[in-house]
N, C-alpha and C positions, 0 to 999 in steps of 0.2 A: 722809903727814901734812904739813899746811901750816900755818905759824904766821906771823902778822904782828903786830908791835907798833910803836906810834908814841908818841912822847912829845914834847911841845912845851913851851917855856917862853916868857918874855917876848920881844918882838921885838928887844930889845937884847941878848939872849943872857945876861943876868944876871938871876937871879931876885930879885924883891923879897922882903922878909921875909915878907909875908903871902901871896904868890902861890905856888901849888903847881902842879906840872906836871899837864897833862891827859894821860891815857893811853887809847888805844884798842887793844884786843887782840882779835884774831879768830883762832880756832883750831878745827879740825875734830875734835879729839880730846876726848872727854868728860873724861878725866882731866886733860888740860892745861887745859881750860876751867875746871874746878873749882879747879885750882891758881891760875890767873889770877884767878878770882873771889875767892879767899882773899887774894891779894896786893893786889887793888884795894880790898877792904874793910878791910884791916889796914895800909894804907900811908899815907904822907903825900900821895899823889896825890889830886888833886881829881876827884871823880866826882859831878856834880850828881845829887841824888836817887839816891845810890849803890845802895840796895836796889831802887829803882824801875827804874833802868837795867839792873841785873842781871836783874830779873824780865822786863823788856821783851825781853831777849836770850834768855830761857828758862833763865837760870842761877840765878835766885833760888830761895828755898825754896818758892815757890808751884808748884802743879802746872800752871797754865795761864798763859801769858804773852800780853801784848798782841801781841807780834811774831807768835806762832804763830796767834793769832786773826785778825789782819789777813791773814796768808798763807793760812790755811785758808779763811776766808770769801771772800777774793779769788779763790782757785782755783775755788771753787764758783760764784762770780759768772761767771767766764770759761768754765767747762766744763760748766755745767748749764743747764737751762731750767725754766720753770714754777714750781711751788711751792718747789722746792729752791733755785732761784736767788733767788726773792723773800725767802726766809728768810735766805739768805746776804747779800743786800743790806742787810737790817735789821741783821744781826750786824756787818757791816762798818761801817755808819754808826755804830753804838753804839761800836765800837772807836775809830773816828776821832774821835768826840765826846769819848771818854775822853782821848785824846791831846790834843785841843784844850784840854780842861780842865786838863791838866797844865802847859801853857805859862803859864797865868795871864795876867798883863798884860805879861810880858817879851817882848821881840822874838824871842828864841830860847829853846829849852828850857834852854840853858846860861846864860841871863841876857842880858847885853848883847852877848855874842859867841857864835859857834857852840860847842856843847859836845858831849858824848858822845851824848846822845839825838838831837841834830840830825844827827850823822854817821850814826847808825844808821837814822834814819827817812827822811832825804831820798832814798835810793835807791828808795823805794817810789813816789815821784812819777811817774816815767815810765810806770808801770803805771796811773795814775789814768785816763788817757784810755781805755784798754782796758776798765777796770771800768765806766766811765760809758757807753761805747758799747755794750758787750755787755749790760750790766745795765739800760740805759735809765734812768739817774738822773744827778743832778748833785751832785758832791761839794761844790762851792763853795756851792750853795744850802743844803746841810745843815751844812757846816763852814766858814763864811767866814773865821774866824780861822786855821784850819789852812792854808787856801789863801793867805792873806796872808803867813803864815810861809813857805810855799813860795816865794812871789815874792821875799821878802827873801833867802832862801837862794840863789835863782837870780841875784840881783844880784852875788853873789860869783863871780868868774871861776873860782876853783878848784872850785866846786860845779857851775856851769853846764857847764863843759867836761868834767866827769867823768861826767855822766849820759847815758844813752841817749836818743835821740830818741823821744818818746812814739808817734809814728806808725810808726816801725820796730818798736817793741814790739808795737803793735797788729797789724801785718802778721804778726809771729811768732805772735801769739795766733790770728789767723785760720787760719794753717797748722795749728796744733795742733787747733783746733776742727774743721777739715776732716778731719784725720787720725783724730780720735776720733769723728767723726760727729755733732758738735754744730752744728746750723744754726739 
C-alpha cells in the first residue's frame, strides 16, 4: 500500500484567517481513499469543487468519473482502430470539453492559482500528443481553452519539470501498439 499526502499553506508559512490549506491525497487502497474522501469533505481544508474533485478521481458518489472516462477513452484511442477508435475519440473530446467547461473563466481550475483539479489533470498532458497522433485529431482545435490552461501550467517550473516528455510517451505507446498488434 502506498499513501501520499501533501498540505500547503501561504508562502509566508502563516495562514491568513480566510485561507485554508490545500490537500492532495493519493492512495491505492479503496478503504483509505474513502477515509481520505470523508476527511476532505468534512474538514476545513479547501478543495475547489470538492464533490467534483472527488468524482473526477472516481471517489465521489457517482458511478462514472471524468478521470476514468478520459483514461478509458484514451486507452481505446491508443490501442484500437476503425469504428472503436472513432467512438473513443468522440468520447474523449466530450470529456475534455466537460473539463474545459469546469474551468470557466478562471486561469486554473483552482482559481487564480493551481489547485486540486489542476494537479490531478495536468499529468494527462504528456499523453495528448499520443492521442492526437494515433487518433489523427487535434485537441487544441476542439478544446482551445483547455490547451491554454496547459500552457499556463507549463509556465510553472514545478509542473514542467515533473511531466514526461510527450515524444517519449509516444515512443512508449508505439512499443505497446506493436506488442499488441495495433498498427
